[in-house]
C-alpha positions as CSV (number, residue, x, y, z in Angstrom):
1,M,0.0,0.0,0.0
2,Q,1.3,3.4,-0.9
3,S,2.2,5.6,2.1
4,D,0.1,8.5,0.8
5,N,-3.0,6.3,0.7
6,I,-2.3,5.0,4.2
7,Q,-1.8,8.6,5.5
8,A,-5.1,9.6,4.0
9,S,-6.8,6.7,5.8
10,K,-5.0,7.5,9.0
11,S,-6.2,11.1,8.9
12,I,-9.8,10.0,8.6
13,Q,-9.5,7.8,11.6
14,Q,-7.7,10.6,13.6
15,R,-10.5,13.0,12.8
16,T,-13.6,10.8,13.2
17,G,-12.6,7.9,15.6
18,R,-10.5,9.2,18.5
19,T,-11.4,6.4,20.8
20,F,-10.5,3.6,18.3
21,H,-7.5,5.6,17.0
22,L,-5.9,5.4,20.5
23,A,-6.2,1.6,20.5
24,T,-5.1,1.3,16.9
25,R,-1.8,3.1,17.7
26,L,-0.9,0.3,20.0
27,L,-1.1,-2.4,17.4
28,P,2.0,-3.6,15.6
29,E,2.7,-1.7,12.3
30,R,1.8,-4.7,10.1
31,I,-1.7,-4.5,11.6
32,R,-1.9,-0.8,12.4
33,H,-1.6,0.4,8.8
34,P,-4.3,-2.0,7.5
35,T,-6.5,-1.0,10.4
36,Y,-6.3,2.7,9.4
37,V,-7.3,1.7,5.8
38,M,-10.2,-0.5,6.9
39,Y,-11.6,2.1,9.3
40,A,-11.3,4.8,6.7
41,F,-13.1,2.6,4.1
42,F,-15.9,1.8,6.6
43,R,-16.1,5.5,7.5
44,V,-16.3,7.0,3.9
45,A,-19.0,4.5,3.0
46,D,-20.9,5.2,6.2
47,E,-20.7,9.0,5.6
48,V,-22.6,8.5,2.3
49,V,-25.8,7.7,4.3
50,D,-25.0,9.6,7.5
51,Q,-25.5,13.1,6.4
52,P,-28.5,15.0,8.0
53,E,-29.0,17.0,4.9
54,G,-27.6,14.5,2.5
55,P,-28.3,13.8,-1.2
56,P,-31.5,12.0,-2.2
57,P,-31.7,8.1,-1.8
58,N,-31.0,7.3,-5.5
59,V,-27.8,9.4,-5.4
60,Q,-26.7,7.6,-2.2
61,H,-27.3,4.2,-3.8
62,E,-25.3,5.2,-6.8
63,R,-22.4,6.4,-4.7
64,L,-22.3,3.3,-2.6
65,E,-22.4,1.1,-5.8
66,E,-19.4,3.1,-7.0
67,F,-17.6,2.4,-3.8
68,R,-18.5,-1.3,-4.1
69,E,-17.0,-1.5,-7.5
70,M,-13.8,0.4,-6.5
71,A,-13.4,-1.7,-3.3
72,L,-13.7,-4.9,-5.3
73,G,-11.2,-3.8,-7.9
74,N,-13.7,-3.5,-10.7
75,R,-13.3,0.2,-11.2
76,E,-10.3,2.5,-10.9
77,P,-10.4,4.7,-7.7
78,E,-11.0,8.4,-8.2
79,D,-8.3,11.0,-7.7
80,S,-9.6,12.2,-4.3
81,D,-9.2,11.5,-0.6
82,E,-11.9,8.9,-0.9
83,G,-10.2,7.4,-3.9
84,A,-7.0,7.1,-2.0
85,V,-8.8,5.2,0.7
86,L,-10.5,2.9,-1.8
87,A,-7.2,2.3,-3.6
88,A,-5.5,1.3,-0.3
89,F,-8.5,-1.0,0.5
90,Q,-8.3,-2.7,-2.9
91,Q,-4.7,-3.6,-2.2
92,L,-5.4,-4.7,1.4
93,R,-8.3,-6.9,0.2
94,E,-6.0,-8.6,-2.3
95,D,-3.1,-9.0,0.1
96,N,-5.2,-10.6,2.8
97,G,-7.6,-12.7,0.8
98,I,-10.7,-10.9,2.0
99,P,-13.6,-12.5,0.2
100,D,-15.9,-10.3,-2.0
101,E,-18.8,-11.4,0.2
102,E,-17.5,-9.4,3.2
103,V,-17.3,-6.3,1.1
104,N,-20.7,-6.9,-0.4
105,V,-22.5,-7.5,2.9
106,F,-20.9,-4.4,4.4
107,I,-22.0,-2.2,1.4
108,D,-25.5,-3.9,1.5
109,A,-25.8,-2.8,5.2
110,M,-25.0,0.8,4.3
111,E,-27.7,0.7,1.7
112,M,-30.1,-0.7,4.2
113,D,-29.7,2.6,6.1
114,I,-31.1,4.4,3.2
115,A,-34.5,2.6,3.2
116,Q,-34.8,1.0,6.7
117,A,-34.9,3.0,9.9
118,R,-36.5,0.5,12.3
119,Y,-35.9,-3.1,13.5
120,E,-38.8,-5.0,15.0
121,T,-36.7,-7.6,16.8
122,F,-33.1,-8.0,17.9
123,E,-32.8,-10.8,15.3
124,D,-33.7,-8.3,12.6
125,L,-31.1,-5.9,14.0
126,R,-28.6,-8.7,14.0
127,E,-29.2,-9.3,10.3
128,Y,-28.2,-5.7,9.7
129,M,-25.1,-6.1,11.9
130,R,-24.0,-9.0,9.8
131,G,-22.8,-6.3,7.4
132,S,-22.2,-3.3,9.6
133,A,-20.4,-5.2,12.4
134,V,-19.6,-8.8,11.8
135,A,-18.0,-8.1,8.4
136,V,-15.7,-5.7,10.2
137,G,-14.8,-8.4,12.7
138,N,-14.2,-10.9,10.0
139,M,-11.9,-8.6,8.0
140,M,-9.9,-7.6,11.1
141,T,-9.4,-11.3,11.9
142,M,-8.2,-12.0,8.4
143,V,-5.7,-9.2,8.6
144,M,-4.4,-10.3,12.0
145,D,-4.3,-14.0,10.8
146,P,-4.3,-15.7,14.2
147,P,-2.9,-19.3,14.4
148,E,-6.4,-20.6,15.5
149,K,-8.5,-18.4,13.2
150,E,-11.6,-20.6,13.3
151,T,-11.6,-20.5,17.1
152,A,-10.9,-16.7,17.2
153,L,-13.5,-15.8,14.6
154,P,-16.8,-16.2,16.5
155,H,-15.3,-14.2,19.4
156,A,-14.2,-11.4,17.0
157,Q,-17.7,-11.3,15.5
158,A,-19.3,-11.0,19.0
159,L,-16.9,-8.2,20.0
160,A,-17.7,-6.3,16.7
161,E,-21.4,-6.6,17.5
162,A,-20.8,-5.3,21.0
163,F,-19.0,-2.3,19.7
164,Q,-21.8,-1.6,17.3
165,L,-24.5,-1.9,19.9
166,T,-22.6,0.4,22.3
167,N,-22.5,3.0,19.5
168,F,-26.3,2.5,19.0
169,L,-27.0,3.0,22.7
170,R,-24.7,6.0,23.0
171,D,-26.1,7.7,19.9
172,V,-29.9,7.3,20.4
173,R,-30.4,11.0,20.4
174,E,-28.3,11.7,17.3
175,D,-29.8,8.8,15.3
176,I,-33.4,9.8,15.8
177,H,-32.9,13.6,15.5
178,D,-30.4,13.7,12.6
179,Y,-31.2,10.6,10.6
180,G,-34.7,9.5,11.7
181,R,-33.4,6.1,12.8
182,V,-34.1,4.0,15.8
183,Y,-31.7,1.0,16.4
184,I,-33.2,-0.1,19.7
185,P,-35.5,-3.0,18.7
186,Q,-39.1,-2.1,18.6
187,E,-40.0,-5.1,20.8
188,T,-37.8,-3.7,23.6
189,L,-39.5,-0.3,23.4
190,E,-43.0,-1.8,23.3
191,H,-42.2,-4.2,26.2
192,H,-41.4,-1.3,28.4
193,G,-44.1,1.1,27.1
194,V,-41.7,3.5,25.5
195,T,-42.8,5.5,22.4
196,E,-40.6,7.1,19.7
197,E,-42.2,10.4,20.7
198,Q,-40.5,10.0,24.1
199,L,-37.2,9.5,22.4
200,A,-37.6,12.5,20.2
201,D,-38.7,14.7,23.1
202,A,-35.9,13.4,25.4
203,E,-38.4,12.1,28.0
204,V,-36.4,9.8,30.3
205,D,-38.7,7.8,32.6
206,D,-38.5,4.4,34.3
207,G,-39.6,2.7,31.1
208,F,-36.8,4.2,29.1
209,R,-34.3,3.4,31.9
210,A,-35.5,-0.2,31.7
211,V,-35.0,-0.2,27.9
212,M,-31.4,0.9,28.4
213,Q,-30.8,-1.6,31.1
214,T,-32.1,-4.4,28.9
215,E,-30.0,-3.4,25.9
216,L,-26.9,-2.7,28.0
217,A,-27.2,-6.2,29.5
218,R,-27.6,-7.8,26.1
219,T,-24.6,-5.9,24.8
220,E,-22.4,-6.8,27.8
221,E,-23.1,-10.5,27.1
222,L,-21.5,-10.0,23.7
223,Y,-18.5,-8.2,25.3
224,R,-18.0,-11.3,27.6
225,E,-18.1,-13.6,24.6
226,G,-15.8,-11.3,22.5
227,V,-13.2,-10.7,25.2
228,A,-13.0,-14.4,25.9
229,G,-11.4,-14.8,22.4
230,I,-8.7,-12.2,22.6
231,R,-6.3,-14.9,23.9
232,Y,-6.5,-16.5,20.4
233,L,-5.1,-13.4,18.7
234,P,-1.4,-12.9,17.9
235,E,0.3,-11.8,21.2
236,D,1.3,-8.5,19.8
237,C,-2.3,-7.7,18.9
238,Q,-4.0,-8.6,22.1
239,F,-3.4,-5.4,24.1
240,G,-4.7,-3.1,21.3
241,V,-7.9,-5.1,20.9
242,L,-8.3,-5.4,24.7
243,L,-8.0,-1.6,25.1
244,S,-10.6,-1.1,22.3
245,A,-13.0,-3.2,24.3
246,V,-12.3,-1.3,27.5
247,L,-12.7,2.1,25.8
248,Y,-16.0,1.2,24.1
249,A,-17.5,-0.5,27.1
250,E,-16.6,2.6,29.2
251,H,-19.6,4.3,27.6
252,H,-21.8,2.0,29.6
253,R,-20.4,3.5,32.8
254,L,-21.1,6.9,31.5
255,I,-24.6,6.0,30.5
256,R,-25.3,4.5,34.0
257,S,-23.7,7.5,35.8
258,H,-26.1,9.8,33.9
259,G,-29.2,7.9,35.0
260,Y,-29.4,6.2,31.5
261,D,-30.1,9.6,29.9
262,V,-28.7,9.5,26.4
263,L,-31.5,11.6,25.1
264,S,-30.5,15.0,26.5
265,E,-27.0,14.7,25.2
266,T,-24.6,12.1,23.8
267,P,-22.2,10.7,26.4
268,E,-18.5,11.1,25.3
269,L,-15.2,10.0,26.8
270,T,-12.8,12.8,27.5
271,R,-9.2,12.6,26.4
272,R,-8.2,12.5,30.0
273,R,-10.5,9.5,30.7
274,R,-9.2,7.6,27.6
275,L,-5.6,8.1,28.8
276,W,-6.4,7.1,32.3
277,L,-8.0,3.9,31.1
278,L,-5.0,3.2,28.9
279,A,-2.7,3.5,31.9
280,R,-4.9,1.4,34.1
281,T,-5.4,-1.3,31.5
282,W,-1.6,-1.4,30.8
283,W,-0.9,-1.8,34.5
284,H,-3.3,-4.7,35.0
285,W,-2.1,-6.3,31.7
286,R,1.5,-6.1,32.7
287,R,0.6,-7.6,36.1
288,N,-1.4,-10.7,34.9
289,G,-1.1,-10.9,31.1
290,D,-4.7,-12.2,30.9
291,P,-7.1,-10.3,28.6
292,E,-10.2,-11.4,30.4
293,A,-8.9,-10.7,33.9
294,T,-7.7,-7.3,32.8
295,F,-11.0,-6.5,31.1
296,Y,-13.0,-7.3,34.2
297,A,-10.6,-5.4,36.5
298,V,-10.8,-2.2,34.5
299,S,-13.9,-2.1,32.3
300,A,-17.5,-1.1,33.0
301,V,-18.6,-4.7,32.3
302,S,-18.9,-7.1,35.3
303,E,-17.7,-10.6,35.0
304,Q,-21.1,-12.1,35.8
305,S,-24.3,-11.1,34.0
306,P,-26.8,-9.4,36.3
307,G,-29.6,-11.0,34.3
308,T,-31.5,-7.8,33.4
309,V,-32.9,-8.9,30.0
310,P,-36.4,-10.4,30.3
311,A,-37.0,-13.6,28.3
312,E,-39.9,-11.8,26.6
313,V,-37.6,-9.6,24.6
314,T,-35.1,-12.2,23.4
315,S,-35.5,-13.2,19.8
316,P,-36.4,-16.7,18.8
317,G,-33.4,-18.9,18.4
318,Q,-31.2,-16.5,20.4
319,P,-29.9,-17.2,23.9
320,T,-31.7,-15.7,26.9
321,W,-29.4,-13.0,28.0
322,R,-28.9,-14.2,31.6
323,G,-25.7,-15.4,33.3
């Protein structure tokens, strides 16, 4: 990959993903540079559909199809910052044997955001996350190339879903106001008697707090599953992935400390808090070298599930989210 293309990708991550950028810097160079490229590719595609006053749907579809063709190597990248990212991703895909399917399901998920703004069940949301999250976990695992890839892969997928769900819970206010989207499953809202009007009007009551408790518990089960697989990654990648998990999960502590109010403002980690978590995670990591023990010593996720998710809101075929 050309250094100019990597730098363009790195700049996008520095500008739009400060939390993930801190963890990425701790990965070895052979993984760090591809991670910049993947993040930038995901971001430029996401930005096609994440513009409050964006172009009409047909233009968004056309742009995403152009990105698909460039990412798959079927079209020459443009002479632009986006083109530099797509050129770098083309090379990364070829070098690491990333299947076309992973690119396609990711772009398909971005296109779903154009037409679909609600998800009836968690299973429906999970189908969307096959492209928006699981594909990301799959690509990262292929780049890291762990010795026990088949063992590591399901854990990487769970961790990618956990990161995505944390973002959804953090960004409820932004999603409904700026994009007209609700990623909390409708069945969870209905079970606790919460309406979309409440979300739009920032009405935080006991019902909404119960919704957040339910979805936080569900997400934290995925963190537990994901973090359990960090030990299967290459040794020099484990700390960077562990820190990512700690930083993303820290939003759960923020959400709880604000009484589950993500409707008045979006909770954000300060730079000071990120650096403090880095130092604390490093200290525990050096002390025990165990990713799970370190995660539970530092993160906002407890080792045991508190069992807050009622069976009524679990999807058919999915586990009941209790410890």
